[in-house]
Steps between C-alpha positions, in 0.01 A plus 500: 500500500294815517312407183385169648457633856736243651720600791863398530424270795227317310710472183796372704279230649361403160842449341690378805740789545555772760317830522837677506598355161165597349544856631857520367390377158205741496724795597762374256771515761575143387462341160211258463642157413341353185392181682298709748360716221361178345323418830369852567377586147186279494392629842531861385341414164800615299802343336840429648656710224290799603607460862865474404491802267356750746656835410612724784606863483810427707646156534615358831864533402465865404323578830767332708811650336631828642631775275867452422749727677686646205763662722583162655520341156730781379731461801514122456572539129783747573644259756489213249666711230779593744548134598513392136760768421707384798477139384603603149809677642581195716468279193745720307757478781459123534529455124829696502631282784408181317663626180818584693501161670435331167796688350716410802399137473579499128843651567561248779400213270735631231786520752424148621515367144830679438643359824381152403672536162824613669491204739430261210797643299728481804400135554580428135848661538569301818402175325727583207789573736438180694486296176821657365695417817412135488 
């Protein structure tokens, strides 16, 4: 805009957009959409590609991100490690309970089969006795 001596208000009027958007695009606090770059380029006697590839020393994202708090990250990581260890211990206990219940269920099933066999043999004996009496 400076090269062609066009103000943001005038450029906004020429392309049908707001002065605020033009200012944001010029300051690179917002990315210039390609469709608007196509409209602005002929007015500024440049190409849309040139407008879209403006290099800045610090991008908008880098300017807006605070430095990370490494102490906070370390505390959170320690907390997560402790929670994972606790969950691992809980999983071991629950696995032992399931194994015990599985063993109990297997023993119960085996007893049930043995009882069923005893009842079936007793029924056979009773039938034989009933048939021999008649």
